[in-house]
N, C-alpha and C positions, 0 to 999 in steps of 0.2 A: 550433279554427282562429281565430286572431286576424285582424281585420278590417285591411285595408291600412294603414299609417301609425299603427297603434297603438304607444304608447309601450312599450318593454320597458326591462329593465336595460341591454341593450347602448346605450341612448340616452343614458345618464347619463355624461357626460363632465365632470367637474369641472376647472377650472385647477388647475394644479399645487401651488398654495399651499393648496388647498382638499382636498388628497388625504391629510392626515394625519387619522387616525380621532379624535384627541383634539381637534383644531381643530374638526372637524365636528361632535362630541357636544357640546362646550361652547357654540359659537356656535349650534346648533341649538335651544338652550333660553334664548337670550338674550331679554332684555325688548324689544329692537329688534323681534324677529319677533313678539312678542305683540302689539306696538302696530301693527305693519303688519297683522296680522289684524283688528285693531278697525278700523282704516281702511278696509281692503278690504271689510268689512262694511257700515261705514257708506256707502261710496261706491256700494255695490249699492242702497241703500236698503232693506236687509233689515230686517224686522221681528221682533225677538227677545224671547220672553217666557218666563218661568220656569214649570215646572209640578211638581207633585207627583205622583209615580207609584208605584202600588201594586205592591210587590215580593212580595206574597203573605205569609201569615202574620204579619200586622200590620207588616210592613217598608215604610218609605216611603223612596223614593228621589227625588231631585230632578234635574232636566234642562232644557235650553234647547232650543226649538223656534224655529227660523228658517225665514222664508219671504219671498219678494218679493211683495208685495201686487199682485193683479190680474193676476198672470203664472201661466199654467196649469203645473201641475207634472208632471212625467213620472214621478215617484216619490218614496219617502221613504227617506232613509238614516239609519241609526242609527250614531252614532260614539261609539267607546269609548275613553277616554284609557289611559295607561300609570299604573303605581303611583306614587302621591303626585303625579300630575298632577291635572287636573280639566278639565272642560267649557270652560273658559277658557284653557287651555294654548295656546301659540302654535300649534303644529301642528293642534290641534283648530279653532281659528279660521280658519286658513288652509285648511284642507281644506274647512271648511264654506262659505268663500267661493268656492272652486272649483267645489264641487258647485252651489251657489246660481247661478253663472254658466251651469251646464249645465242648469238648469231644474228641479233637485231641492228638496224640501223637506228639512230637515236636523233632526235631533233628537240633541243632545249630551247622553248620559246621565251623570251623576256617579255613580260607586261610592259605595256606604256610607262615610261618614268622609272624603269628598274633597269638594274645593270648598266648604269651608266647612259641611258638612252634618252635622256630628258629633251636633247636638242631635237629629236626627231619629230615631235607633234607639240603644237602650241598649247593645247588643251591639257588640263590635269587628269592623271589617273584616277579612277573611282571603280568600286567593286561592281557596278552594274554595267560595265563596259563588255558585256559579253558578246555583243556583235561583231566587234573587232577581232575577238578572239576565234569565233566560229569562222569568220572570213578567212583568217589566217591559216586555221587549221586545214581548210579546203584547199588553200594555195600549197601549203606543204605536201598534202596529199597529191596534188598535181606535179608540182616540181620534182618530187622524190617518190615517183610512183612504185612503191615497193610494197606490195600487198602481202598480208592484210596490215591495216593499221589499227592500232590501239592508242589509248591515251591515258596516262597517270599523273596524278598531282598530290601535293601535300599541303595541308591546312587550307588558306584560300585558294591555292592551285587545285586541291582536291573539290572544293566548291565549284570551280570553274570546270574542272574535268567532268564532273557530273552534269552540270547545266549544259555543257558542250554534247555529252552523250544525249540528253533530252532533245535537243536540237537537230542532232545528226541526221535522223531520217528526213526531217523536212527540208533539208538542205542538200540530200544526196550524198552525205558523207557516210561511207561504209565503215563502221568502227567494229573491229572483233571483240573488244573487251575494253572496260573501263575499269582503273584501279584508283582508290582514293585512301590517304592516310591522314586520319585525325582532320577531316574536312570540316570547314565551318559549316554548320547547319543552320542555326537561328543567330544572326549578326548581333541582335538585341541582347540575347542572353551571353553572347560573348563579350559584349561590352561590359554588361554587369559584372561578369566573372572577372575580368581584369581590373575593375574598379574596386572590387572587394577581395581581390587575392592578393598575393605577394607583390609588393610594389615594383619590383624589379622588371616584371613583364611589361606593365604599362609605362615604365621609364623607358624600356629599350626600344618599345614601338613609338613613343612620342619621339623620342631623340632621332630614330631613323627617318621618321616622317617630316619632322621639322628641317632636317637636312635636305630632304628630297624637295620640299616646297621652297626653301632658300635658293637652291640650284634652278628651280623653274623660274624664279624671280629673277635671278641673275640673267638668265638666257632670253627671257620674254618680258622685260621691265614694263612695257606699255600695258601688256595684257595682264600681267600679275603684279599690281603696284601696291599690293598689300604691305603694312608695315610689320615692324617687330612684335608689336603687341599681339598681332595675330598668331605670329611663330609661338608667342608665349602661352597661349592657350592650352589648357588640358585636352586630353583626347575626345571627350564628349562634345565640349563647345567648338573645339576645332572642327570635329566631323560635322557638327551642325553649320557651321560657317561655310564649309566647304559644298555642302549639300544646297544650302539656300542661293549660293552664288555661281556654282558650277555644275549644277545639275538641274532637271526640269521635276524633280521629285517634291520640292517644296518643304517637306518636313523631314526630321530624322526617321520617325515610324516608317513612312512611305519608302524611304531610301532602304532601310533595312529589310523590309517586307520585298523589296523589288529583287533581291539577291539570296533571299531565305529559301532553303531546301529543306525546310522542317516538316514534320507531319507527313501529309499524303502527297507532298509534291513530287518525291520521286517514284510514286507508283506507277506513273507513264512511261518508265524507262523500257525501251525496247532493246538496248544494248545491254548485254551480260556485264554484271557489275560485281566487284569485290571492294569492301569497306572495311579498313583495319582501323580500331580505335583503341585507345587506353582509357581505362576505367579512372585512372589516376591525372588525367590530363589537367594541368592547372589553368589552361587558357581556355579550352571549349568545353563546356559542362557536358558530361557523358548522359545526363538523364534524357537529353533529347533523342539519343539515338535508341532507346527502348521504345519509343512511341512511333519510331519510323514506320512508314507503311511501304514495304517494298515488293516488287513482283518476284515471282518464283525464280526468275533467272538471276536475282541479286543476292549476294551473300554478306551478311554482317558479322564480324568477328571482334569481340571485344577481350582484350587482355587486360588482367589485373594491373600491369605495370607498363611503363613506356615513355610517361611523361608527354610532352607535346612534340610529337613527330620524332622521337629520338630511338627508342626501342634498342638501346645498346646493349650488347652481348657480353663484353668482357673489357678488361683494362686495355686492349688494342683498340677500343672504341669502334668495333665492327658493328654494323646495323642490322638487325633482324628485318625491318621494314624494307631495305634494298632488295635483300634477297627473296623477301615475300613476294613484291610486285614483280621481280623478274620472273619467278617461277609461276606465278599466276598468269601472267601474259604468255609465257612461254606455253603452258598447258593450253590456253585459249587457242594457241594457233597450231598446235599439233594435231 
C-alpha cells in the first residue's frame, strides 16, 4: 500500500506542448538540465567526492559520493545511469539533489567506460557485466555503511538496478527498495524500436558509442586494434562485432537474452520495487511492460506521457521522475 499523498504516474500532467515524446526526450538530456542539477547540488551545500570502487577480478569502477555535511542521513541510495550517460548526466545530478533534500547520502556509480573512465579497465563495457556492478554495490555498502540502502536507475541503469535487486539476497546485500525509470526490458525489442523509429535516437547512441570505442582504441591499441571500418558500422552489426569478439555469448540473440528482464524474469524479486514507464517512450517499447510478471511487492506505473526517461513538467524543465524516485525511496525507509 502506498502512503497517502505518494506521487504516482497519475500525478504526472505535463502541459500540452510537453506531451510530445520527442520534445520530452530531447529536452530531457539538454545541457540546461545538467547545469540546473549542478546548481541544485551547490545550493544544498553538498560535498561530492570521487571514489575508485572494486568491481572484483581486478575491475575498477569510479563513482561520486555526495553528502550534506553535519546532516544525519536516513540511508544510502546507489544511482545508476543509462547507456552512454554518466554519473554527471542531468537526471543523475537532479535525482541526487532530490534525494539529498530528503536526507539521503547518494553514490552515483559510473559503469565501465562511462564518465571518462575508459582508462581504468582494458576490457570493453557491455550490458552483461552485471557481476562487477553487484560487486561494486557491495563495496559501496561496506564503505559507506549508512543503512538502509536502496538503488535506482534510468534506462539501461534501470535494467542493471533490477538485476542487482534480483541478485542482492544471494550476495548478502540488504536493499530496502529498487526504483527504475523506463528500464530496458527486452534488448532485442529495444534494438528493433530504434532501427524503425525516429533516426535521431539511433544516430545519438551510435555517435556516443563510436566515440567511446575510439577512446578505448587510443588507450589500449594492442588490445583494441580495430580499424575505422568497424567504427563505421551501424548499431546492429557493431553490436554483433562486439559480442563475437569481446564476450562469450557467441551470438547477438544469446547476448540480448543474457540481460533481458522481460516476461517472468522479475517474478523472483525479493526486494520491493517501483517501476515508472512512459506509454510514449520512443526508445523502449511499452508493450513488454504489460506482460511483465511481478511479485506483489513490485508496482508498475505507466504514464501516457514522458518520452524516454524525461517526464518534464514545465518550461523550467523540472522532472517528475526525479521527484518520484526520491519520494518512493523516502517512503520505503520511513
